[in-house]
C-alpha positions in Angstrom: 0.1 20.2 4.9 3.7 19.6 4.5 3.5 16.0 5.4 0.6 15.5 3.1 2.6 16.9 0.1 5.5 14.7 1.2 3.5 11.6 1.2 1.9 12.5 -2.1 5.3 12.8 -3.8 6.4 9.7 -2.0 3.5 7.7 -3.3 4.0 9.1 -7.0 7.9 8.1 -6.9 6.9 4.6 -5.5 4.5 3.9 -8.2 6.7 5.2 -11.0 9.7 3.3 -9.8 7.5 0.0 -9.7 6.4 0.9 -13.3 9.9 1.5 -14.8 11.4 -1.4 -12.9 8.6 -3.9 -14.0 8.0 -2.6 -17.5 11.3 -0.7 -18.9 13.9 -2.5 -17.1 12.1 -5.9 -17.8 12.4 -5.1 -21.5 16.0 -3.7 -21.5 17.2 -6.6 -19.3 15.8 -9.3 -21.5 16.9 -7.4 -24.5 20.5 -7.3 -23.3 20.4 -11.3 -22.3 19.0 -11.8 -25.7 22.0 -9.9 -27.1 24.7 -12.0 -25.1 23.0 -15.3 -26.4 22.6 -14.1 -30.1 26.0 -12.5 -30.3 27.6 -15.7 -28.7 25.7 -17.9 -31.2 26.7 -15.9 -34.2 30.5 -16.0 -33.0 30.2 -19.8 -32.8 28.8 -19.8 -36.3 31.5 -17.7 -37.7 34.4 -19.6 -36.1 33.0 -22.9 -36.9 31.6 -22.7 -40.4 31.5 -19.2 -41.4 29.2 -16.0 -40.6 26.9 -16.5 -43.5 25.7 -19.8 -42.4 23.8 -18.3 -39.4 22.4 -15.6 -41.9 20.8 -18.3 -44.2 19.5 -20.4 -41.3 17.9 -17.8 -39.2 18.8 -14.4 -40.1 17.0 -14.1 -43.5 13.8 -14.0 -41.3 15.0 -12.6 -38.0 17.1 -9.6 -39.3 14.1 -8.0 -41.4 11.9 -8.5 -38.5 14.1 -6.6 -36.4 14.7 -3.7 -38.8 10.8 -3.5 -39.4 10.6 -3.0 -35.6 12.7 0.0 -35.8 11.1 1.2 -38.8 7.5 1.2 -37.3 8.5 3.3 -34.3 10.4 5.7 -36.5 7.2 6.4 -38.6 4.9 6.6 -35.4 7.2 9.1 -33.8 7.6 11.2 -37.0 11.2 10.6 -37.3 12.9 11.4 -40.8 13.7 8.1 -42.6 17.2 8.6 -44.2 17.8 5.3 -45.2 16.6 1.6 -45.0 17.9 -2.0 -45.7 15.9 -4.8 -44.1 18.4 -7.3 -45.0 21.9 -7.3 -46.6 22.9 -10.9 -47.4 26.2 -9.6 -48.7 27.3 -7.4 -45.7 31.1 -7.3 -45.0 31.1 -4.9 -42.0 28.6 -7.2 -39.9 25.7 -4.9 -40.4 23.2 -7.0 -41.5 20.4 -4.4 -41.9 19.8 -0.9 -40.8 17.2 2.0 -40.3 18.9 5.5 -40.4 16.9 8.2 -39.0 17.2 11.8 -37.7 14.9 13.9 -35.6 14.2 17.3 -34.2 16.2 17.7 -31.0 13.7 20.3 -29.5 10.7 17.9 -30.0 9.8 16.1 -26.8 7.5 13.6 -28.8 10.3 12.9 -31.1 12.7 12.6 -28.2 10.5 10.0 -26.3 10.6 8.2 -29.6 13.9 7.3 -29.3 13.2 5.1 -26.4 10.6 3.2 -28.3 12.8 2.9 -31.7 15.4 1.4 -29.5 13.3 -1.4 -28.0 11.1 -1.4 -31.3 12.5 -4.9 -32.3 11.6 -6.3 -29.0 8.0 -5.1 -29.0 7.5 -5.7 -32.6 9.0 -9.2 -32.6 7.0 -10.2 -29.7 3.8 -9.3 -31.3 4.9 -11.2 -34.3 5.5 -14.1 -32.3 2.1 -13.9 -30.8 0.5 -13.5 -34.3 2.4 -16.7 -35.4 1.3 -18.5 -32.4 -2.3 -17.6 -33.1 -2.1 -18.5 -36.9 0.2 -21.6 -36.8 -0.7 -23.4 -33.4 -4.1 -21.7 -32.6 -4.7 -24.5 -30.0 -1.7 -23.8 -28.1 -2.3 -20.4 -27.9 -5.9 -21.2 -26.3 -4.6 -23.6 -24.0 -1.8 -20.9 -22.7 -3.7 -17.8 -22.7 -7.5 -18.7 -22.3 -7.7 -18.3 -18.9 -5.2 -15.3 -18.6 -7.5 -12.5 -19.3 -10.4 -13.9 -17.0 -8.0 -14.4 -14.2 -6.8 -10.8 -14.4 -10.3 -9.7 -14.6 -11.6 -11.3 -11.5 -8.7 -10.4 -9.5 -8.8 -6.6 -10.5 -12.9 -6.7 -10.1 -12.6 -8.1 -6.6 -9.7 -6.7 -5.2 -8.6 -3.5 -7.1 -11.4 -1.6 -8.1 -13.5 -1.8 -4.8 -12.8 1.6 -3.9 -13.7 1.8 -0.2 -11.1 4.4 0.8 -10.0 6.9 -1.7 -6.8 8.0 0.4 -3.5 8.3 -1.4 -2.1 5.3 0.3 -5.2 3.2 -0.6 -4.9 4.2 -4.3 -1.1 3.3 -4.1 -1.7 -0.2 -2.9 -4.3 -0.6 -5.5 -1.7 0.5 -8.4 1.0 -1.7 -6.8 -1.7 -4.8 -6.7 -2.0 -4.4 -10.4 1.4 -5.0 -11.0 1.6 -7.9 -8.7 -1.3 -9.4 -10.7 0.6 -8.9 -13.9 3.8 -10.6 -12.2 2.1 -13.8 -11.3 -0.3 -13.7 -14.5 3.4 -13.5 -16.4 4.8 -16.4 -14.5 1.8 -18.7 -14.8 1.4 -18.0 -18.5 5.2 -18.6 -19.2 5.0 -22.0 -17.1 2.3 -23.2 -19.5 4.2 -22.1 -22.7 7.4 -24.3 -21.3 5.2 -27.2 -20.4 3.8 -27.4 -24.1 7.1 -29.1 -24.8 6.1 -32.2 -22.7 2.6 -32.4 -24.5 2.9 -35.3 -27.0 0.0 -33.7 -28.8 2.3 -30.7 -29.5 5.7 -32.3 -30.0 4.1 -34.7 -32.5 2.6 -31.8 -34.6 4.6 -30.6 -37.7 2.9 -27.1 -37.2 4.3 -26.8 -33.6 7.7 -27.2 -34.9 7.3 -24.7 -37.5 6.4 -22.3 -35.1 9.5 -23.2 -32.9 11.7 -22.9 -35.9 10.3 -19.3 -36.8 10.5 -18.4 -33.0 14.2 -19.1 -33.2 14.6 -17.1 -36.3 13.0 -14.2 -34.8 14.3 -14.7 -31.1 17.9 -15.0 -32.4 17.6 -11.5 -33.9 15.4 -9.4 -31.6 18.0 -8.4 -29.2 19.0 -5.0 -28.3 22.4 -4.0 -29.8 24.6 -1.4 -28.2 23.3 1.2 -30.7 19.8 0.3 -29.6 20.6 0.9 -26.2 22.4 4.4 -27.1 18.8 5.4 -28.3 17.0 4.2 -25.1 19.3 6.1 -23.0 18.5 9.3 -24.9 14.7 9.3 -24.0 15.0 7.8 -20.5 15.2 11.1 -18.4 12.0 12.5 -20.5 10.1 9.3 -20.0 10.7 9.2 -16.3 9.7 13.0 -16.1 6.4 12.1 -18.1 5.5 9.2 -16.1 5.7 11.0 -12.9 3.6 13.8 -14.1 0.9 11.3 -15.3 1.3 9.4 -11.9 0.7 12.6 -10.3 -2.2 13.5 -12.1 -3.7 10.0 -11.6 -3.1 9.6 -7.9 -4.5 13.0 -7.3 -7.7 12.6 -9.4 -8.0 9.1 -7.6 -8.1 10.4 -4.4 -11.1 12.8 -5.1 -14.7 12.4 -5.8 -13.8 13.0 -9.4 -12.5 9.5 -9.6 -15.5 7.9 -8.0 -17.8 9.8 -10.6 -15.6 8.4 -13.6 -15.9 5.0 -12.1 -19.6 5.2 -12.1 -19.7 6.5 -15.7 -17.0 4.1 -17.5 -16.3 0.5 -17.0 -12.8 1.3 -16.1 -12.2 -2.3 -15.0 -12.2 -3.3 -18.6 -9.5 -1.1 -19.5 -7.6 -2.3 -16.5 -7.7 -5.9 -17.1 -7.3 -5.6 -20.8 -4.1 -3.6 -20.3 -2.6 -5.9 -17.8 -3.8 -9.1 -19.8 -2.0 -7.6 -22.7 1.2 -7.0 -20.9 1.2 -10.4 -19.4 1.0 -12.0 -22.9 3.8 -9.9 -24.4 6.0 -10.4 -21.3 5.3 -14.0 -21.2 6.4 -14.4 -25.0 9.4 -12.4 -24.3 10.4 -15.0 -21.5 9.6 -17.7 -24.1 11.8 -15.9 -26.7 14.6 -15.7 -24.0 14.4 -19.4 -23.6 14.3 -20.3 -27.0 17.4 -18.0 -27.8 19.3 -19.8 -24.9 18.4 -23.4 -26.3 19.4 -22.1 -29.7 22.7 -20.9 -28.2 23.5 -24.3 -26.5 22.4 -26.4 -29.2 24.4 -24.5 -31.6 27.5 -24.5 -29.4 27.4 -28.2 -29.0 26.6 -29.3 -32.6 29.3 -26.5 -34.1 31.9 -27.6 -31.7 31.7 -31.2 -33.0 31.6 -30.1 -36.5 34.6 -27.8 -36.2 36.6 -30.8 -34.3 35.7 -33.0 -37.2 36.9 -30.4 -39.8 39.6 -28.6 -37.9 40.6 -30.9 -35.1 39.8 -28.1 -32.6 36.8 -26.9 -30.6 35.6 -23.1 -31.2 34.5 -22.9 -27.6 31.6 -20.5 -26.3 
């Protein structure tokens, strides 16, 4: 009996750890990398030609999108909005936009909201990039994502949802397999994204480069700032406990006849592949945004160092 209980909690902890590492850590790590590239790019602009130049080139689009990402999750999690400024072109303190909010400290729901408010710019900006891709270069979206959903569906249908063993170990392996599918689907989709730059049909299209420009504007300002990270850390413990609780219920139900009954009544595979497909799309676009942000940093560093040397006879460095 004791061994069964220990195995159960070990399984729940393992599943929760995989979910946290792949989902939350993915977002936070990429958010911090975006912050490094973006902050260095802004610093180079400031030293070479003045801080407002970058604001007029990319910030007038990227900053409002960033702040709307915060604002949406403030509303969804019922935080009180104390003040909003989507863009301040005349900012002298470096704060180009802000969303001030407050919440009830004793509300679990609003505390969980701190996490999503903190990472809101990344989630919202990623969705905006997907919408822009669909509207501006729909053929590229089709080339990249057309086979994604079907591949995930086939993998889950053949491997994950054929329950021949309802033991906890079997359920856990199936859950881990879902995340394996997500990982390889994300890598495959990201590769297709990057290979589009070698396709003459795209690189000769004005629409493609309009999308790339908008991607640079948004990617350069979707990072997680230190203040955003502080919001995230406020909710981490609560989210971990919540995920542990949900996973405990899921694994327990999955190992009983109740789960098989539910499987017979609803097409749970549809929910599974739709969710994993959605996550693969978002994470692929996030990786694309990181690459775009890095390229913007490198190109800006090269061009602005040349400009600085011509104007001031000195380099601004990196």
